[in-house]
C-alpha positions, -999 to 999 in steps of 0.1 A, spaced: -170 -474 47 -139 -492 36 -127 -489 -3 -95 -515 -11 -85 -517 -48 -55 -541 -37 -32 -544 -72 2 -550 -71 6 -586 -61 -29 -600 -62 -46 -609 -92 -58 -576 -104 -17 -570 -108 -14 -591 -138 -46 -570 -153 -20 -537 -156 2 -554 -172 -26 -577 -198 -49 -572 -229 -72 -537 -237 -100 -562 -213 -79 -563 -188 -67 -526 -194 -108 -516 -190 -112 -534 -158 -81 -513 -141 -94 -486 -157 -133 -490 -138 -110 -503 -106 -98 -467 -108 -129 -451 -118 -146 -467 -84 -113 -453 -66 -121 -418 -79 -158 -423 -64 -147 -432 -33 -119 -410 -24 -144 -377 -41 -177 -393 -18 -195 -402 -46 -214 -429 -25 -248 -439 -14 -245 -438 24 -272 -432 46 -270 -402 65 -268 -418 99 -239 -448 89 -204 -447 96 -186 -427 63 -153 -437 76 -131 -443 40 -101 -455 40 -87 -461 7 -60 -480 -6 -49 -481 -45 -16 -492 -64 3 -477 -82 -5 -476 -119 -9 -450 -142 -45 -448 -142 -47 -448 -98 -21 -427 -87 -35 -398 -107 -28 -364 -91 -33 -341 -115 -23 -304 -110 -40 -272 -129 -15 -252 -154 -34 -223 -162 -1 -200 -173 14 -228 -198 44 -230 -176 45 -267 -176 38 -265 -137 5 -268 -119 -11 -256 -88 1 -278 -63 -32 -260 -39 -56 -272 -66 -45 -310 -76 -76 -333 -82 -79 -372 -88 -88 -388 -118 -81 -415 -137 -69 -391 -170 -56 -356 -169 -84 -330 -170 -76 -307 -205 -52 -280 -191 -36 -307 -164 -7 -318 -157 16 -345 -133 43 -318 -121 34 -295 -94 53 -266 -80 43 -234 -94 40 -206 -65 22 -183 -91 0 -202 -117 -11 -168 -131 21 -158 -143 41 -175 -173 78 -166 -157 72 -181 -124 82 -216 -118 107 -237 -99 128 -234 -128 130 -196 -136 156 -175 -131 152 -155 -101 151 -117 -112 153 -85 -91 118 -76 -98 99 -81 -61 85 -115 -71 97 -151 -60 104 -159 -100 117 -195 -89 93 -204 -60 124 -208 -35 97 -189 -11 122 -157 -10 117 -130 -31 147 -112 -53 175 -140 -35 199 -127 -60 204 -89 -52 232 -74 -65 259 -56 -43 269 -21 -54 303 -7 -50 306 38 -50 326 40 -81 336 81 -69 363 88 -102 338 69 -128 365 47 -141 339 16 -132 361 1 -110 344 7 -69 356 8 -35 346 -18 -11 345 0 20 310 21 5 280 -2 -8 243 -10 -12 224 -39 -23 191 -31 -46 182 -46 -80 187 -13 -97 220 7 -98 223 36 -79 241 63 -102 279 63 -89 280 26 -82 297 -3 -99 297 -41 -94 331 -42 -103 352 -43 -72 391 -32 -62 398 0 -70 430 17 -52 423 49 -55 390 61 -61 397 93 -64 417 94 -94 399 78 -128 435 65 -143 441 45 -113 427 8 -109 434 -28 -110 459 -37 -143 465 3 -144 487 18 -118 472 -1 -91 501 -23 -66 
């Protein structure tokens, strides 16, 4: 079965820009293309059922919609539907890697929590490096580090202590 809806550069192209009746015509063409894509057709069981659908780029026809279950304004790219109008709870923006968590989406700030918050494909790519602060002055040494999410006791994220055995000596206060 071959189903083609050529709109741009044809007599149908002007329908998309015309009167309300013209827009209804385009909407009906869109609906026909959706039926063809989703298998709603009357074809004998032994017939050749190859479907080639060509549709133009107008709002109705290019309606890939993605469900946004968590309300973060990003849809689940694995559950898209093609319709002329968005179903309730669907939108055009895909990219949500966990549509059950409102804090997980492509614009989220990555947290150090064992979750891929920003859908980058990496978990906790912003894990801080902690530097040993043996004297407790808030300055650590580069020779002893630990990379993990939560701050270990006796460590700091500030590096540059020149004497980690003396809390009164650190950068801007006694270091050469």
